[in-house]
N, C-alpha and C positions, 0 to 999 in steps of 0.2 A: 504492499498500501504505501504511494508515496502523496507526500501533501505537498497541495499546491500552492499554500499559502506562506510556505519557507522563505519568500523573499521579501515579505512583509513587516516591516521595522514601525510600532507604532510614534517612534518621533519624529518621523519622516512626515506624518502625518499635519499640514498646518492648519485644519480647521477651518478651513473657505468654504462651508456648505451652504448654501443657498436652499433656506427655510420653506420649506413647500405651504403656500395657500391654499385653503380650500375656496371656492366661489360658489357661492350661491345664486339663483336668478332673481333680480329685482324684487321680485312678487313675493318668493320666499323674505326674503328681510324687511319690506313694507308689513307682513303678515306678524313676524319677530317684533318689530316696531310697536304695531297693534295690541300685541297683548301684552308688552310690556307696561304700557300706557292703562290697560284693562285691568293689571294688576296690582299699579299701583293706587288706581283710582279705588279698587276692594280692599286693597289694604287702610288706605283712609277711611273709607265708611265702614270697616272694623272697630279703627280705633276710636273714629266718633260713637258708634254705638255703643261700645267699654264705656266710654265716659259717661254717653248718657244714661247707663246703667249704674254708674257708682254712685251718682250723685242721685238717680229715683232713689237705691238702698240707701244712701243718707237724710231720704226724706226730703231733698230738694228738686224741683221739680224746674228742670232745663230748659224748659217753655216758656218760666213765670218769666216777666217784663223786668223783677227787681233780681232776679236771679241769672238773666243770661251774662252781666258782666263778669258776675264771679264766677260761672261755669266756664267761660272764655280766659280768665285772666288766672285760674286755677292752674297752678303747673306742679303740685305737692302729689303726693302718696295718694294713689286710688283706690285704699281703702274707707269703707262709710265713714268707719271711727273719726278717720285722721281729716275726712271732708267736713262731716258733721261738725268735729272742734275748729276747725277755722271759718267754716260760718257762723258758728257763732263766736266767735272772736271780731268777725266782721259785721255782725249785728245784721246777719241776713236772717236767721232763724232764732227763736229763744232758746233757753235754754230747757232740757226735756221735761214735762211734768211729772213733780213730785208724786211718786205714788200716795195712796189714802192712808196706809200706817206711818206714813213719814208725816204727812201733812197731821196727821192726829198726835204724834210725836211732837212738831213743832208747837203747836195751841195748847198740848199741856205743859212745856216748856217757858209759854208765854203767858198760861195762867201763874204758873208756879213763878215765873218773876215777879209776875204783877201782885200777887200774896193772895190769889184765888185759890182757894184749894180743888183737886182732880174730880172730875164728875164722879159722884158716888152709884152707888148699885139702884139707889133708889131715881135717880135722873137717868140710867139707862133704861129702867121697866117702864120710867113713865114713858120715856120716847118710843119705847117699843111699843106702848099701849095706845099712843097717839098715832104712831101709822099703821096700827090696825083700825083704828078709828075713822081714820080718812080714808079708808077702802070704802068704797061702794057694794054691802050688802045686801041682796036681794031680802033678806028678812034679820033679827036678831039672831034666830037660830044657826046662822051660818058663820057668826063669827065665833058663836060658841067654842067650836077647838080652835081657834087661833089662841084666843085668850086660856083657855086650857094650854095651850103650849107654850107659851111665854108663862106662865103660873106655874108652870110644873120644871122649864128650865131654871127658872131662879130661886128657884126650891121655899113658895112661898107657900105657907100654912094660912086656907080662908078658912072665916068662922063665921057658920051661917045661921042667922036669926030669922025666928018668926015662919 
């Protein structure tokens, strides 16, 4: 077996090789350019939809005239909590409403600070009975089970006379 490349020496190679260029018909180039533009438009639309979803989850209507400038200028994290915090700081939205337990606790502290006592059991029972009285009963017999439920729940002893 004879080797035909015995005379080849890699150091003799000067590296003057012409790069080969692929040629495409102009119609293919136009199609690729059109596809690239459509892809860029789709990406922009996707990013816009993501922003609108993030703002909606944060409780901000992106179509609200008061919020449009905030939505357009906001460049922070798209986490709903981060957006909500920035919107509160910008006074776009108020602080979230307090829970009823939190409101009751604040009212109790305010009463205690002003020297008032906390509502007694008697006040709570009177409130429950007043709520029951506000309902429109067809006749008094329908109110009896509700009143008895309040009496039993508060362990009230009734004295029946006469």
